N, C-alpha and C positions, 0 to 999 in steps of 0.2 A: 681710186680711179678718178681721173678728171674727165671732163666732157670731151676733151680733144685727143685722145690717143695715149693716155697713160695706161699701158696694157700689162697689168700684173697677172701673171700666172696663167694666161691663155685659157681662161675658162673659170677661174676662181674669182668671180665677180661679186661685188656687193649689190644689194638691192637698192638702187639709187633712184630718188624721186626727182622729177623735173617740173619746173613751172610750165603752165599750159602754153605759154607763148613760144617756147622752143623745145618742148618735150619730145615731139615726134622726130625732129631733126637730130636732137642729141642722142636719142635712143638708137637711131639708125647709125649714127657715128660710132657708138659703142659696139653695136653688133658687128659693124664692119671692122672696127678696130681689132676685135678678137679674131675674126677670120683673116684679117690682114697679116697678123703676126704668125699664125700657125699654118697658113695654106698658100697664100699668094706667092711668097718668096721661096717656097719649097718646090716650086715648079721649075722647069728648065729655063735658064735665062736666055733672052733673045740676043743674038749676036749680030744680026744684020743691021745695016744702016737704017736709022729711024728718024722720024720727024720730032724735033724738039717742040713741046707745047708749053713749056714754062721754064724760066730760069729764076732761081732765088739765090742771089749772090753768086757764088761759084757752082752751086748745085743746079742740076738740070732734071727735068722730067720729060720722058719720051711718050709719044702717043701709045706705044706698045705697053708701057707701064700701066697706063690708065685702062687700056682695053683688056689687058690680062687680069688686072684687079677687078674690073667690072664683070668679066666672065666668071671668075671665081665666086664673086658675090652673088651673081645671078644663079649659079649652080646651087647655092645654099638657101637663098631666099626667093620668094615669089616676086618677080618684077615684070614690068611690061617690056616688050621688045624695044631695045635701045632707049630705055627710060632716061631722059636727059636730067631729071631731077636727081635720081639716084647716082647717075654718073657724076654730077656736080658735087654731090656729097663725098664721093670717093676721091674726086680730084682735090677737094678741099683737104682731105686727110693727107694726100700726097704733098700738097703745097705746105701744109702745116708742118709735116715731118721735116721737109727740107729747110723751112725757116728756123725750126728749133735746132737743127744740126748746124746751120749757119751761125746761129747765136752761140752755140756751144764752142764753135771755133773762135768767134770774137771774144768770148769770155775766157778762152784758154782752159777750158774744163779738161781735166785729165781722167781717163778711165783706165784702170789697170787690168791686166790679164787675169788677176785674181778675182776681180769683180765680175768679169765676163764669165769666167769658169764657174763661179759660184751660182750666178744667175742661170747659166746654161744647164748646169747639173740639176738645179731645182726644176727647170722646165722638163728635162728629159725624165727625171724621176716622177714628175707629175703625170706625164703621158703614160708611163709604165703603170703607175698606180691606177689610173683610170681605165687602162686596158687589162686590168687584172694580172699585171706582171708579165703579160705575153707580148714580147717585142714584135712578134709576127703580125699582130693586129695593127700596130702602128705602121710597120713597113708596108703592109698591104694597102692601108689607107692612103699613104703618101706615095706609094710606088717606088720607095727608095729604102736602102738599108739604114739601120740606125746610125751608122758611121756617116753616111751621106747626109742624113737629116741633121745630125749634130754639126757637120761642117757648114751646111747651108744656113743654119740658125746663128752661127757665131757672129757674123757681121750685123745681123738683125738685132740680136741681143745687145751688142755693143752700142748700136745706134739708139736703142731703147733706153739704155742707161744714160746716155748723153741727154736725151730728151727729158727724162725724169729729173735729172739734175738741174736743167734749165727751168723746168716747171717749179721745182722746189725753191730755186732762187727767187722766182717771181712771186710765189705765194708764202714765202717764209714767215712773214709778219702778220698773216691773216689769222684771226681768231673769231669766235662766235659766242654770243651770250645766250642765256636761257630765253630771254625775251625775243631774240631773233629766231630761235628754234620754234617757239610758239607761234610767232607771226608767220613763219614759213609753213607750218602745219595748217594754220587757218587759211592761208592763201591757196595751198594745194587742194584742200578739201578732202572729205572722206572718200568720195568716189574715185579720186585719183591716187589714193594711197595704194601701194603695192600689196599683193597678197603674200603675207609671210608664211612660208611652208611650216609644217609641223617641225618643232625642234625638240631635241632630247638632251638632257644632262645626265651623265651616268658615270659610275665608277666600275672598276673590275677587280676581281681577285684572280690573279694570273698564276698558272702553273705550267711549266715546260717539261714535257716528258724527258727523262734522262736518256742519254745514249750510252750504250755499253762500250766498255773499253775495247772489246773485240771489234765493234763497228768502226771505231776511230782508228784502230790499228790497220784495219783493212783499207780504209780511205787513204791513210798515209802511204801504205804500200802501193796502192794504185797510182797515186800521184808521182811517187818516186820512180815507178816503172815507166810512166808516160815521159818523165824527164829524161831518163836514161835512153829510152828508145829515140826520142827526138834528137838528143845530142849525138847518138851513133849514126843518125841518118845523114845522107849526103846534103840534104836541105833541111836543117833543123827547124827553120821557121815554118815551112810548109807542113812538116810533120806535127809540130806543135799546134798549128792552126787546125789541122784535121782532128786531133784529139779534142781540142776545145769545142769544135762543132758537134762532135759525137758524145762527149761526156760532161761538159761543163754545165753546172746548175745556175749559171748567171744568165737570166733571160735577156739582159741588155747587150751582152757581148758574145754569147755562144754562137749566134747565127752569123757573126762576122769573124769567126775564128779566134774569139777571145780578145779582139782588139778593143782597147780602152781609149785609143787616141792619145793626144798629148795631154799630160797632166803636170801640175806643179805642186810644190809643197803645200800642205794644208788641205788638200782635196781628198786625201785617202785615209783609210784607217791607219792610225799611227804605226802599228806594228808592220803593216803592209808597206807603208812609206819608208820606214827605216831600211827594210830589205831592198826595196825597189831602187832607192837612190844609192845603194852600195854596189849595184850590178854594173858590169861592163856590157857594151853593145854585143848582142847575140847570146849573152849568158842567161841561163835559166836557174832560178833559185831552187833551193830545197823547200820543203813544205813550210808554209807560213799559216799560223792560226789567227783568225779575226772573229768578230761577232758573227759574221756571215757564214763562217765555216772554215774550210782548209783550202789553201791556194798553192799553186806554183806560178811563178812570175817570170816572164821573159822580157828583157829590155830590147826593144827593136831599134831605137834611135835616141840619141841624146842631143838636145839643142840648148846649150847653156844649162839653165835650171829647169828646163822642160824635158819630160821623158815621154817617149812613145812606148806604151806598154801593152802587153797581152797577158792574159792570165787564164788559168783553168781553176774553177771553183767546184768543190764537191761539198755539199751540205750534209752533215750527219742526219740520218733519218731514224727516229725512234721506231722500235718494233711495234707490232700490233699489241703485244702484251703490255709494253710500256705505256702505250697510249690508253689502253683500257684501265691500267692502274692509275693513271693521272685523272681520268674521268671519275673513277671511283673515289679518289681522294677529294675531288671537288664536290661530289655528291655528299660525301660524309661531312665535309666542311660546311656545306649549305645547311645540312640538318642541324649541326651543332649551333650555327648562327641563329637559326630559327628557334630552336629549343631554348637557347639562352637569351633570346631577344637582344642579341649583341648590336651595338652601334656599328654602322658600316665602317667608320674609320678604324675602330678597334679590330673589327673582323679582318680588314685589309692588312693591318699590321701583323696579325697573328698568322694568317693563311697565305697571303699573296707573296709571289716572288718578284713582283714589279718594284724596282727602286723607287718609283713614284709613290709607293704606299707611305713613305715617310712624310709626304705632304698631303695625306688624306686619301690617296688612292683614286682620285678623280682623273678621268681621261681627258686630255687636252686635244682640241682640234688643231692639227698641224697647219691648216690653211688660215685660221683666224686667230690662233693662240688663245681662244676662249674655251669655255667648257661646253659650249652649245654646238650641236651637230644637226644639220638637216639631212634628209635622206641621201642626197648626192654625196655627202661627205662620209657615208658609212658603207662598209662592205656589205654585201647581201645577207650574209649569215647574221651579222650583228644587228642589222636593221630588222630582220625577221623576228629575232628574239626580243628586241626592245619594244617593237610595236605591239607585242602581246602582253606587255607588263603594264601595271599601273604604278605610279610613284610609291616607293617603299618596298617593292617586290624584287626578288632575285630570280634570275633565269636559271635554267638547267645549264650544265656545261656546254659551251659554244666553242667551236674550233676558231683559232685565230692565227694568222700568219703575219708577222711584223714586217717592218720595212727592210729588214735584213734577210727576209725569207725564212725565218725560223718558225717552225710549227709549235704552237702552244694551245692550251685550252683555258677558258676563263668563265667565271660566273659574272654575270652583268647585274649591277644594282641600279635601278632607275631612280634617279633623284627627282627629276621633274620632266614633264612633257607638256608642251604648249601646242594646242591644236592650231591648224591653219586659220589665219584671221587677217583682216585688214590692219595694217600698221596703225598704231595709236600711241599717243604720248605716254600713256600709263605703262604699257607693256614693252614698248619698243622705242623708248626715248633715245637710246644711243643710235639706233638705226636712222631715225628721223634727224637727229643731230648731225650724223655723218653726211646724210643727204643734203642738208642745208649747208653744211660746210663745203661739200663738193660743188654745189651750185655757186656759192660765193667765190670759190677758187676759180671755177670756170669763167665767171663773169670778170674776175680780175685778169685772167689770161686773155680773154677777149679784148679787154681794154688795152692791155699791154701789146697785144697783136696789132691793133689799129695804130698805136704809136710807133711800133717797130717797123711796120710796113712803110711809114713815111720816110724812114731813114735807111731803108734797105732797097737795093736794086732788084726789083721784081718785074718780070715781063710775062704776060699771059697771052696765049694765042687768041687771036680775034674771035675764033669760034666759041670760046668759053667766056667771053666778056660779060654775058648776062647771068652767069652763075651767081647765086645769092651771096656767096662769100666774097666774090670779087667786088660786089657793090658794098657789102657790109664792112669789109676791111678797107674800103676806099682805095683799092689798087688802081693806079692810073694806067 
């Protein structure tokens, strides 16, 4: 994340350090940046005639853009009434965004729909994961359906990718040396180092309760029945939507009648995609099996290589007896591991069903791609179990639901636990290195901005001429 609006993941932020001279301002920019992407633009757009308070090339900023952004910011953070300093910081973000989009146009940067969809899917999945898989929590927060949120986010995500590519072009050749990292650490000082939360490294031995053939047959029969009833109805789409709302196990689409929106190749489970792209408009597939469970798919509309799809998902659910049997298996495995004093890697190879066991059985943090997790990156059950362990210990069986919604159980093995502490070069060199690198990139972008402003047509309303960024960027 850069100091100016590089907004990855809407909440999955690094712990970044800033020099004292601009630390407060930059932190506020980052805080606003996160709010900016997940809240401001998800409100209803203003359509009335409005005052233009800035132009950046062909881009414009309206008074209502600033006021609405400020209102959203004020609702999240404590600010004074009509705080001009905070409003200037928000205005700076708006101008910065427009300037970067202007530059993306100048540089003829291309953003594909595949890039937009991939980034959009990541964000929607992140929201769902943080809401415990309950789409209703997200819809209640934003006051919109998941489909509406997705639609509103599309252009924002596209702009974000443009901005990131411009930033990458500006900072592509920047590197940092160990001596610079040390100098940065010395300059920041111990008191200004961030508090690093407790982090955990762990592996697991995973076991998924089997589902009976009878259960699977019943699921397939239900789905085929829904398909036949929908096709016999005078309005198959309405009937299909009703069944999806009533019976689908997909938390992201059930509440909107199974609607998945427009998708393209490469965004779906391969087996799901093969069937979906073979359908004709209005056609409903027979049962399709994926990692997530069993589906029937309806093609609502085709636009070239984009399909508007709906689906009904039913996930097989193991019986209580099967779940008990799985827990007993893991309890027995744990006892064998302890009795034989087995190495964790060997234990994972022998007892775990996770394909990752072939590379050691360690669990990877999907947000950082490292083996370290803080509390926010862990589901409550996993955190509760890990927090009671000391390194080298195994937990009792813990329930686990993966990203596909499949229920499993697992033994957790705690490899390491680092207590909360102030960042230091010995334990947190990479964290400090990343922070030093981000500051160096931010400074490079600031320098680039000042030069870019000189050759870009920018006009700022007289009311905001005393904002710090107007003076700092030397906007005439």
